[in-house]
N, C-alpha and C positions, 0 to 999 in steps of 0.2 A: 598514178592517179589515186586519190584518196577515196575513202568510203564514208558516207554520211554518218554511219553509226559507229565510227571509230573516234574516240575522244581526241586522239593525237593529231588527226588530220583536219580538224575544223579550223578554217581560217576566218570565217565570218558567219554570223547567224543566218544570213541570207542563203549561204550555201546549203545549210541544213534544210531550210524551208524549200529551196528549189529542188533538192534531191529527194526529199521525202514525199512531195506531192505526187509525182508519177508513180512511185511505188505504192502509195496508198490507193490511188485511183485504180491501178491495175489489180491490186489484191482485192479490193472491195467489189470491183466489177466482175472479176472471175468468180469470186465467191457467190455473188448474186446470180450469175449465170448457172452455176452448179445448183444452187438452191431452186432456180426456176425449172431446171430439168427434173429435179426430184419432185417438185410440185406437179409438173406436167405428167410424169409417169404415174403419179397417184391420181390423176385426172381432176386436179383442182385447177379449173381453167377460167373461172370468173376473174374479171379484171380487178374487182375489189379485193378478192382473196390474195391475188398476186401482189397488188400494191401494198396491202397491209402486211403481208409476209415479208416483203422487201424492207419495209420500215422496221419490222421486228428484227430482222437479221442485222441491219445497220445499227440499231439500238444496242443489241448485245455485243456487236463488234466494238462499238464505242465504249461500252462498259469494260471490255477487256483491255482496250488501249489506255483507259484512264486509271486502271488499277495501280501501275507503278507510280503515277503522279499522286495518287491518294496515299501511298506508302511514304512518299517524300513529304507530303503535307503532315502526315502523322509524325514523322521524325523531326521536322524542322519548324512546323507551323507555316503560316502563310508567308511570312517574311523572315529571312535569316538576318538577325540583328547583332548578335553578340559573339559569334565565332565563325570561322571559315567552314563551310560544309565540305563533306567528302566530295571530291570532284566526280567520282564515278556515280554516286547517288544523285548529285546535281545534274549530271549529263542525262541519266536515265529519266529523271524527273522532267527535265526540259524537253527531251525528245518525246516522251509520252504525252505531254501537253500538246505538242505540235501534232502528233498523230491523232489525238482525240479531237482536236480542232478540225483537222482534215476529214476525219470520219463523220463528224456532224455535218460539215458543209457538203461533202460528197453524198451523204445520206439523204440530203434533200433533193439531189439531182439524179442519182442513179436509179431510183424507182421509176422515174419518168422515162428512162431509157429502157428499162426492163419490160415495161408494159407493152410497148410496140413490138419488142422482140417476142413476147408471149403471144401476141396476136398473130405474128408471122409463123411462129412455131405451131400454133393451133391450126392454122390454115394448111401448113405442110403436112401435119399429122392427119388431118381430115382427108386431104388429097391422097395420101399414101393408103389410108384405110379404104377409100373408094376404089383405088387401083387393085388392092388385094381382093376386094369383093368381086370386082369385075373378072379377075383371073379365076376365082372360084366358080363363078357362073359359067364362064367359058369351058372350064374343065368338066363341069357337071353335065352340060348338054351333050347328047349323043351325036 
């Protein structure tokens, strides 16, 4: 079975699109969850802060994914017209454009998944803190 990021195993562009989407979705979602936990531990719990921070995270991830494509544009311009490009650079250019597209599309969706998770996480933390306070009150009483 081939791997989507290997130039020799690509049989069609649809294969790259189909194999890249789940990997991008999983990586951005797990990264957003990690970022949410960091925000929660620092007690940034407002929905607006979490939503804005999720958009910032996706924006910077998209910038990271587009960097190889920008290098390809710098090397060849917008269109290759007078020579055959390096296959490796063309492959990196093509896959980074796909990844950037997915990062932008998923970046519009993932924050709306993260906000309800933040709400549930805040409720769980509040319930945990109440239980801890009740345990302390029980221990303090003679």
